[in-house]
C-alpha positions as CSV (number, residue, x, y, z in Angstrom):
1,M,49.3,16.0,57.2
2,I,50.6,19.5,57.2
3,G,54.0,19.2,55.5
4,G,55.1,22.8,54.7
5,L,55.6,26.3,56.0
6,Y,55.8,29.5,54.0
7,V,57.2,32.6,55.7
8,H,56.6,35.9,54.0
9,I,59.2,38.7,54.5
10,P,57.6,41.8,53.0
11,F,60.6,44.0,52.9
12,C,62.8,45.1,49.9
13,L,65.2,47.8,49.0
14,A,63.1,49.0,46.0
15,K,59.9,47.6,44.6
16,C,60.2,46.2,41.1
17,Q,58.2,47.6,38.2
18,Y,56.1,44.4,37.8
19,C,55.7,43.4,41.5
20,D,52.2,43.1,42.9
21,F,53.3,41.1,46.0
22,T,52.9,42.4,49.5
23,S,56.1,44.3,50.0
24,Y,57.3,47.5,51.7
25,P,60.5,49.1,50.4
26,G,62.9,51.2,52.5
27,R,61.6,50.2,56.0
28,S,63.8,50.9,59.0
29,N,65.7,48.3,61.1
30,E,63.3,48.9,63.9
31,D,60.3,48.0,61.6
32,K,62.1,44.8,60.7
33,D,62.8,43.9,64.3
34,T,59.2,44.5,65.2
35,Y,58.1,42.3,62.3
36,L,60.4,39.5,63.3
37,Q,59.0,39.5,66.9
38,T,55.5,39.4,65.4
39,L,56.4,36.4,63.2
40,V,57.6,34.7,66.4
41,K,54.2,35.3,68.0
42,E,52.3,34.0,65.0
43,C,54.4,30.8,65.1
44,Q,53.4,30.4,68.7
45,I,49.8,30.9,67.9
46,Y,49.8,28.1,65.4
47,A,51.9,25.8,67.6
48,R,49.4,26.2,70.4
49,M,46.5,25.7,68.0
50,F,47.9,22.4,66.7
51,R,48.6,21.2,70.3
52,E,45.1,22.0,71.5
53,S,43.2,20.4,68.6
54,S,43.6,17.2,66.7
55,A,41.4,18.5,63.8
56,Y,44.5,19.5,61.8
57,G,46.1,16.1,61.8
58,E,49.8,15.6,62.0
59,V,52.3,18.4,61.5
60,S,55.6,17.3,60.2
61,L,57.4,19.9,58.1
62,E,59.4,18.5,55.1
63,S,59.8,22.0,53.6
64,I,60.2,25.6,54.9
65,Y,60.3,28.4,52.4
66,F,61.2,32.1,53.1
67,G,59.8,34.3,50.3
68,G,59.1,37.9,49.8
69,G,59.6,40.7,49.2
70,T,63.3,40.1,49.6
71,P,64.1,37.9,52.7
72,T,67.8,38.7,52.3
73,C,67.0,42.4,53.2
74,L,67.3,41.0,56.7
75,T,70.6,40.1,58.2
76,G,71.8,36.5,58.3
77,G,71.4,36.6,62.1
78,Q,67.8,37.8,61.9
79,L,66.9,35.0,59.4
80,C,68.6,32.3,61.4
81,F,66.9,33.5,64.6
82,L,63.5,33.2,62.9
83,L,64.4,29.7,61.6
84,E,65.4,28.6,65.1
85,T,62.0,29.8,66.4
86,I,60.3,27.8,63.7
87,K,62.3,24.7,64.7
88,E,61.2,25.2,68.3
89,S,57.6,25.6,67.3
90,F,57.0,22.8,64.8
91,P,58.2,19.2,64.2
92,I,60.8,19.3,61.4
93,Q,61.6,16.2,59.4
94,I,65.3,15.1,59.2
95,G,66.7,16.4,55.9
96,A,63.9,18.9,55.4
97,E,64.3,21.4,52.5
98,I,64.8,24.9,53.9
99,T,64.8,27.6,51.2
100,V,65.5,31.3,51.3
101,E,64.9,33.6,48.4
102,G,67.7,36.1,47.7
103,N,68.2,39.1,45.6
104,P,71.8,39.2,44.4
105,G,72.2,42.8,45.4
106,T,71.6,42.0,49.0
107,L,74.0,39.1,49.4
108,D,77.7,38.7,50.3
109,L,79.8,35.8,51.4
110,P,79.5,36.4,55.2
111,K,75.7,36.5,55.0
112,L,75.6,33.4,52.9
113,V,77.9,31.6,55.3
114,D,75.7,32.6,58.2
115,L,72.6,31.3,56.4
116,Y,74.1,28.0,55.5
117,K,75.5,27.4,59.0
118,G,72.2,28.5,60.4
119,G,70.3,25.7,58.7
120,F,69.2,27.0,55.3
121,N,70.1,24.4,52.7
122,R,68.6,25.8,49.5
123,L,68.9,29.2,47.9
124,S,66.5,30.6,45.3
125,L,68.4,33.4,43.5
126,G,66.3,36.1,41.7
127,A,68.4,36.6,38.7
128,Q,65.5,37.4,36.3
129,S,67.8,38.5,33.5
130,F,71.5,38.9,32.7
131,N,70.9,41.8,30.4
132,L,71.6,45.2,32.0
133,K,68.9,46.9,29.9
134,E,66.3,44.4,30.9
135,L,67.3,44.6,34.6
136,K,66.9,48.3,34.6
137,L,63.5,48.1,32.9
138,L,62.3,45.6,35.6
139,G,63.6,47.9,38.3
140,R,66.0,45.3,39.7
141,I,68.6,46.6,42.1
142,H,71.3,44.2,41.0
143,T,73.6,43.6,37.9
144,A,74.5,40.4,36.1
145,T,77.9,40.6,37.7
146,E,76.4,40.7,41.2
147,T,74.3,37.6,40.3
148,A,77.5,35.8,39.3
149,Q,79.2,36.9,42.5
150,A,76.3,35.8,44.7
151,F,76.0,32.4,43.0
152,N,79.8,31.7,43.4
153,W,79.7,33.0,47.0
154,A,76.7,30.7,47.7
155,R,78.7,27.7,46.4
156,E,81.7,28.8,48.5
157,A,79.5,29.1,51.6
158,G,78.4,25.4,51.2
159,F,75.1,25.6,49.3
160,T,74.8,22.5,47.0
161,N,71.2,23.3,46.0
162,I,70.8,26.7,44.2
163,G,68.0,27.8,41.9
164,L,67.9,30.6,39.5
165,D,64.7,32.6,38.5
166,L,64.4,33.9,35.0
167,M,61.8,36.1,33.4
168,Y,60.7,36.2,29.7
169,G,58.2,38.1,27.7
170,L,59.7,41.4,28.8
171,P,58.8,44.6,26.8
172,G,61.2,44.9,23.9
173,Q,62.8,41.5,24.6
174,A,63.9,39.7,21.5
175,L,64.2,35.9,21.1
176,E,68.0,36.1,20.9
177,H,68.1,38.0,24.2
178,W,66.2,35.2,25.9
179,Q,68.5,32.6,24.3
180,S,71.5,34.5,25.7
181,N,69.9,34.6,29.2
182,L,69.3,30.8,29.1
183,Q,72.9,30.1,28.0
184,T,74.3,32.4,30.7
185,A,72.1,30.7,33.3
186,L,73.4,27.3,32.2
187,S,77.0,28.4,32.5
188,F,76.5,28.5,36.3
189,A,75.2,24.9,36.4
190,P,72.4,25.8,38.8
191,D,70.5,22.9,40.4
192,H,67.1,24.4,39.5
193,I,65.7,26.9,37.1
194,S,62.3,28.6,37.3
195,L,60.8,30.5,34.4
196,Y,58.2,33.3,34.8
197,Q,56.5,34.9,31.9
198,L,55.9,38.6,32.7
199,K,52.3,39.3,33.6
200,I,51.4,42.9,33.9
201,E,49.2,43.1,37.0
202,E,46.9,45.9,38.1
203,G,48.4,48.3,40.6
204,T,51.9,48.0,39.3
205,P,54.0,50.7,37.6
206,F,54.0,48.5,34.5
207,Y,50.2,48.5,34.5
208,Q,50.2,52.3,34.7
209,R,52.5,52.5,31.7
210,L,50.4,50.0,29.8
211,S,47.3,52.2,30.5
212,E,49.1,55.3,29.3
213,G,50.3,53.6,26.1
214,S,54.0,53.8,26.9
215,L,54.2,50.0,27.3
216,Q,52.9,47.4,24.9
217,E,51.5,44.0,25.6
218,F,54.0,41.3,24.7
219,P,53.0,39.2,21.6
220,D,51.6,35.8,22.7
221,D,53.2,34.0,19.7
222,L,56.7,35.3,20.6
223,A,56.2,34.4,24.3
224,A,55.2,30.9,23.2
225,L,58.4,30.6,21.1
226,M,60.5,31.7,24.1
227,Y,58.8,29.0,26.2
228,E,59.5,26.3,23.6
229,E,63.1,27.5,23.3
230,A,63.5,27.2,27.0
231,I,62.2,23.7,27.1
232,R,64.5,22.7,24.2
233,T,67.6,24.4,25.7
234,L,67.2,23.2,29.3
235,T,66.1,19.7,28.6
236,G,68.9,19.4,26.1
237,A,71.3,20.4,28.9
238,G,70.1,17.6,31.1
239,Y,67.5,19.4,33.2
240,L,64.2,17.6,33.9
241,H,61.1,19.6,32.9
242,Y,59.1,18.5,35.9
243,E,56.5,21.2,36.1
244,I,55.1,23.7,33.6
245,S,57.6,26.4,34.5
246,N,60.2,24.5,36.4
247,F,63.3,22.6,35.5
248,A,65.8,20.7,37.8
249,L,68.7,18.4,37.8
250,P,67.7,14.9,38.8
251,G,66.8,14.9,42.5
252,R,66.7,18.7,42.8
253,E,63.0,19.3,42.1
254,S,61.6,21.8,44.6
255,R,60.0,19.9,47.4
256,H,58.1,23.0,48.6
257,N,56.5,23.7,45.3
258,R,55.5,20.0,45.0
259,L,53.5,20.4,48.2
260,Y,51.4,23.0,46.3
261,W,51.1,21.0,43.2
262,K,50.1,17.9,45.1
263,N,47.4,20.0,46.9
264,D,48.9,19.2,50.3
265,C,48.4,21.4,53.4
266,Y,50.9,24.0,54.5
267,I,51.1,26.9,57.0
268,G,51.5,30.4,55.8
269,I,52.8,33.1,58.2
270,G,53.6,36.8,57.7
271,A,51.8,39.8,56.2
272,G,50.1,38.8,53.0
273,A,51.0,35.1,53.3
274,S,48.6,32.4,52.3
275,G,48.1,28.9,53.8
276,Y,46.1,25.8,53.3
277,L,44.9,23.9,56.4
278,P,42.5,21.0,56.3
279,G,39.3,22.2,54.7
280,V,40.2,25.9,54.5
281,R,42.5,28.2,52.5
282,Y,43.4,31.6,54.1
283,S,45.2,34.8,53.4
284,N,46.8,37.0,56.0
285,E,46.4,40.8,56.4
286,T,48.5,42.6,53.9
287,V,48.6,45.9,55.8
288,L,51.6,45.7,58.0
289,D,50.1,47.6,61.0
290,N,46.9,45.4,60.9
291,Y,49.0,42.3,60.7
292,I,51.1,43.3,63.7
293,T,48.1,44.5,65.8
294,L,46.0,41.3,65.3
295,T,49.0,39.0,66.0
296,N,50.0,40.9,69.1
297,Q,46.4,40.6,70.4
298,G,46.8,36.8,70.2
299,H,44.7,36.4,67.0
300,R,45.5,34.7,63.8
301,P,46.1,37.7,61.5
302,V,43.8,36.3,58.8
303,D,42.1,38.7,56.3
304,S,40.1,36.1,54.4
305,E,39.2,32.4,54.5
306,E,37.6,30.1,52.0
307,N,36.0,26.8,53.0
308,I,37.1,24.2,50.5
309,T,34.1,22.1,49.4
310,T,34.6,18.6,48.1
311,E,33.8,19.9,44.6
312,L,36.4,22.6,44.8
313,Q,39.0,20.3,46.4
314,L,38.6,17.9,43.4
315,F,39.0,20.7,40.9
316,E,42.1,22.0,42.7
317,A,43.6,18.5,42.8
318,V,43.2,18.2,39.0
319,F,44.5,21.6,37.9
320,L,47.4,21.6,40.4
321,G,48.3,18.0,39.5
322,L,48.2,18.7,35.8
323,R,50.9,21.4,36.3
324,L,53.3,18.6,36.9
325,V,54.7,17.4,33.5
326,E,54.4,13.8,34.8
327,G,50.7,14.5,35.2
328,L,48.1,13.3,37.7
329,D,48.4,9.8,39.1
330,K,44.9,8.3,38.8
331,E,45.3,5.7,41.5
332,S,46.6,8.3,44.0
333,F,43.6,10.5,43.2
334,F,41.2,7.6,43.9
335,C,43.0,6.7,47.2
336,R,42.8,10.2,48.4
337,Y,39.3,11.2,47.3
338,G,37.5,7.9,47.0
339,V,36.3,8.4,43.5
340,R,37.8,7.8,40.0
341,I,38.7,10.9,38.1
342,E,36.9,9.5,35.1
343,Q,33.7,9.4,37.0
344,I,33.8,13.1,37.5
345,Y,35.7,14.5,34.5
346,G,35.5,11.7,32.0
347,E,33.7,13.8,29.4
348,T,36.0,16.8,29.8
349,I,39.1,14.5,29.6
350,S,37.8,12.9,26.4
351,R,37.1,16.2,24.8
352,L,40.6,17.6,25.7
353,K,42.3,14.5,24.4
354,E,40.4,14.9,21.1
355,Q,41.7,18.4,20.9
356,G,45.3,17.2,21.5
357,L,45.6,19.0,24.9
358,L,45.7,16.0,27.2
359,Q,47.4,12.6,27.0
360,E,46.4,9.6,29.0
361,D,47.6,6.1,29.8
362,S,46.5,3.5,32.3
363,L,48.3,5.3,35.2
364,R,48.2,9.0,34.4
365,I,46.6,12.0,32.8
366,A,49.0,14.7,31.7
367,L,49.2,17.8,29.5
368,S,50.4,17.2,26.0
369,Q,53.1,19.4,24.5
370,K,50.3,21.5,22.9
371,G,48.5,21.5,26.3
372,L,51.6,22.9,28.0
373,N,51.4,26.0,25.9
374,L,47.6,26.4,26.6
375,A,47.6,25.2,30.2
376,N,45.3,27.9,31.6
377,L,42.7,27.2,28.9
378,V,42.8,23.5,29.8
379,F,42.5,24.2,33.5
380,M,39.4,26.3,32.9
381,E,37.6,23.3,31.4
382,F,37.6,21.6,34.8
383,L,36.1,24.5,36.7
384,P,33.1,23.4,38.7
């Protein structure tokens, strides 16, 4: 079943120093309107494709996620128009989770009211930090005060499901700064908190500064301490640590992200978006003009596709499932893939258990506390 839809909005007011996502700052309202009309056409292409072929199975969306870029660069009316188009194009489950990412510097109460009334029921707020110096370093356009205002406005508008994004491992960041950010985040009582360790990616301003020597790699041991501090602080405040980097109040786990971690299928639309249809992963054109041209010609605007072999599918199921703190359900794995996980990876699992990186019982295999800190190394052990 195809249960999710990701919508990429590649616009922002200013590109952050660390960002390597597909985004185009400072575009005109005309560019944005053209893009919206193109997204509508891409929705129609997929809706027609699913109607004409049963190869894709049932489409029943339990989650829709607007990401970016900065989706809230658009007006509330534009975002709601696009959501209505999606509802007309695809079957939507009753009570589906419908998320929009928002930068605090692009939000006000009227826009949030429009979004909530228009059908969005979850807001993911890109706080990143509450430290002015850190926000300026990252190139964020908002202040901590604006984050507080946006959060309070969202509650006033009716949002009962609000997440905050926080970053750690920032150049020059001390442990006490990170502790302060965590405590400030908790003071809002958000429903969900996502943590992101800064990774300096090629092609970003941060990467250029790193190459020039004006920026230093963050110490791994201090980043590990920050991660452990976050786990201690957030779980101590009643949040469930349900995925490596994600924490939620009971019942507020991100349904959209769970689709990814359960290796379920989803549609990705928009420039630079990725999707996973039965047997194939794909990525869309990142160049805006190319994306628009292909879609207007009636084609799927795909830049690359990868056929998912059985071997690769099994690997993805393991490493994605292990991202969940609850771990991988062995019986569900068997029911879905027709083979016991021990038959394929028994030796690897035994070795990682001996190293204290995995734990196992009769039902599940999961990362240990030590394994959480070394998750990428664990995942590499399962590579085909």
